[in-house]
ZAMAR-841662 format. One line per 3 residues: number of its first residue (from 1); their letters; for each residue x, y, z of C-alpha. Coordinates in nm, 3 decimals, decimal comma, m for minus. Example, Ala and Ser with C-alpha at 12.3 -4.5 7.8 and 13.67 -1.06 7.14 Angstrom:
<recs>
1 = as = 1,230 m0,450 0,780  1,367 m0,106 0,714
</recs>
This chain:
<recs>
1 = mta = m7,234 1,358 5,095  m7,592 1,457 4,950  m7,889 1,391 5,187
4 = mpg = m8,024 1,229 4,854  m8,208 0,880 4,927  m8,109 0,721 4,593
7 = clv = m7,777 0,531 4,530  m7,503 0,625 4,298  m7,378 0,300 4,190
10 = liv = m7,002 0,352 4,051  m6,861 0,110 3,861  m6,470 0,113 3,846
13 = gps = m6,248 m0,089 3,674  m5,945 m0,149 3,413  m5,984 m0,113 3,125
16 = gag = m6,108 m0,461 2,907  m6,284 m0,601 3,198  m6,595 m0,557 3,039
19 = kdt = m6,793 m0,296 3,227  m7,003 m0,158 2,978  m7,091 m0,504 2,917
22 = vmr = m7,155 m0,613 3,264  m7,372 m0,310 3,281  m7,597 m0,423 2,984
25 = aar = m7,626 m0,755 3,132  m7,744 m0,597 3,450  m7,934 m0,353 3,220
28 = dal = m8,119 m0,647 3,046  m8,200 m0,841 3,382  m8,328 m0,513 3,514
31 = ags = m8,610 m0,440 3,256  m8,933 m0,348 3,359  m8,803 m0,261 3,722
34 = pgf = m8,869 0,098 3,810  m8,627 0,336 3,952  m8,299 0,142 3,772
37 = lfp = m8,158 0,449 3,560  m7,758 0,374 3,331  m7,685 0,712 3,194
40 = rri = m7,436 0,701 2,936  m7,117 0,852 2,964  m7,043 1,168 2,750
43 = itr = m6,712 1,145 2,602  m6,485 1,335 2,352  m6,400 1,033 2,169
46 = pad = m6,590 0,923 1,831  m6,860 0,614 1,855  m6,743 0,299 1,840
49 = ate = m6,832 m0,029 1,926  m6,649 m0,096 2,200  m6,760 0,169 2,449
52 = dhl = m7,126 0,270 2,512  m7,050 0,631 2,500  m7,219 0,922 2,370
55 = pat = m6,965 1,114 2,132  m6,876 1,465 2,169  m6,635 1,723 2,015
58 = pae = m6,436 1,946 2,305  m6,682 2,194 2,231  m7,009 1,978 2,289
61 = faa = m6,847 1,861 2,587  m6,820 2,232 2,727  m7,179 2,297 2,658
64 = haf = m7,309 1,994 2,910  m7,404 2,047 3,250  m7,237 1,731 3,416
67 = alr = m7,279 1,583 3,802  m6,917 1,436 3,749  m6,648 1,452 3,509
70 = wqa = m6,311 1,383 3,456  m5,970 1,390 3,244  m5,836 1,029 3,127
73 = hgl = m5,640 0,921 2,819  m5,629 1,283 2,674  m6,021 1,274 2,643
76 = syg = m6,311 1,459 2,857  m6,566 1,231 3,035  m6,869 1,308 3,182
79 = ipa = m7,211 1,177 3,348  m7,495 1,401 3,285  m7,637 1,607 3,560
82 = tiv = m7,951 1,436 3,446  m7,874 1,151 3,705  m7,958 1,415 3,993
85 = pal = m8,332 1,450 4,012  m8,335 0,995 4,018  m8,124 1,068 4,279
88 = geg = m8,337 1,305 4,453  m8,613 1,032 4,365  m8,492 0,757 4,525
91 = gvv = m8,336 0,610 4,190  m8,032 0,384 4,140  m7,824 0,566 3,907
94 = van = m7,548 0,269 3,753  m7,227 0,463 3,570  m6,867 0,387 3,457
97 = vsr = m6,624 0,584 3,593  m6,265 0,658 3,617  m6,142 0,558 4,037
100 = avv = m6,043 0,969 4,003  m6,384 1,076 4,030  m6,495 0,818 4,317
103 = aea = m6,360 1,032 4,613  m6,522 1,362 4,443  m6,808 1,126 4,457
106 = rrr = m6,872 0,961 4,762  m6,820 1,343 4,906  m7,147 1,473 4,653
109 = frc = m7,369 1,141 4,694  m7,444 0,857 4,831  m7,264 0,592 4,681
112 = hvv = m7,158 0,199 4,624  m6,838 0,160 4,438  m6,812 m0,191 4,228
115 = eit = m6,528 m0,322 4,054  m6,507 m0,502 3,800  m6,193 m0,720 3,700
118 = asa = m6,029 m0,988 3,591  m5,664 m1,149 3,540  m5,374 m0,976 3,370
121 = pvl = m5,419 m1,255 3,099  m5,796 m1,222 2,985  m5,772 m0,808 3,039
124 = aar = m5,475 m0,794 2,787  m5,644 m1,038 2,539  m5,930 m0,836 2,548
127 = lag = m5,737 m0,495 2,512  m5,519 m0,620 2,189  m5,867 m0,762 2,019
130 = rgr = m6,000 m0,393 2,047  m5,696 m0,308 1,825  m5,707 0,075 1,951
133 = eap = m5,365 0,038 2,144  m5,034 m0,020 2,084  m4,861 m0,327 2,320
136 = aai = m4,674 m0,059 2,547  m5,005 0,109 2,610  m5,165 m0,216 2,707
139 = aar = m4,884 m0,304 2,918  m4,942 0,065 3,097  m5,274 m0,012 3,102
142 = lar = m5,240 m0,326 3,294  m5,013 m0,189 3,529  m5,253 0,092 3,673
145 = aaa = m5,466 m0,196 3,662  m5,311 m0,352 3,995  m5,369 m0,010 4,191
148 = asg = m5,595 m0,084 4,488  m5,977 0,051 4,375  m6,133 0,118 4,658
151 = ade = m6,492 m0,059 4,585  m6,690 m0,151 4,816  m6,788 m0,524 4,600
154 = tiv = m6,576 m0,715 4,326  m6,709 m0,897 4,029  m6,436 m1,085 3,825
157 = net = m6,608 m1,109 3,479  m6,421 m1,384 3,336  m6,743 m1,658 3,241
160 = tpe = m7,022 m1,549 3,093  m7,175 m1,144 3,051  m7,474 m1,289 3,167
163 = aag = m7,317 m1,418 3,480  m7,164 m1,106 3,622  m7,471 m0,912 3,497
166 = arl = m7,676 m1,101 3,725  m7,409 m1,035 4,025  m7,461 m0,677 3,925
169 = aai = m7,798 m0,655 3,945  m7,847 m0,860 4,271  m7,619 m0,593 4,383
172 = lrr = m7,834 m0,304 4,262  m8,138 m0,463 4,425  m7,960 m0,488 4,725
175 = cas = m7,868 m0,114 4,685  m8,260 m0,029 4,558  m8,410 m0,227 4,900
178 = rga = m8,145 m0,040 5,124  m8,195 0,238 5,008  m7,802 0,315 4,974
</recs>
């Protein structure tokens, strides 16, 4: 772990849990509060309405500097290196990541891991509503969702995005106040 005073809050959870939606609600709840950064992931997937990311071609992705990067579902994902100065200044950086990079992030940064999840029937309905995957792919995602996340805290997102966002905002304020 580095000696940076800031905290990298890693948002993990199964596809369909509403991670981006909850993060957006927390960002709105913290509007006007200094020291919180919600960087957009860079992904080698075209833009769409269901995921808040910056699309990139494989060549564009390769040209970026990343604080964290990983491969999943045949795509490349990354959190820009621009988060490092914010962490060095004591900021709270909130990033949607794969569980696969949590151990690396914990080695390199001061981290707090928050899992956002929902019940299997809710996840299945949300994934089907996206229309991006066949039923077999959805079943595979649900099977992976049952794996332990290693999270420090969990938010079950089954009521409103505002309620889950308020819970995340409270966690982020707590991270900011204790510096970790």
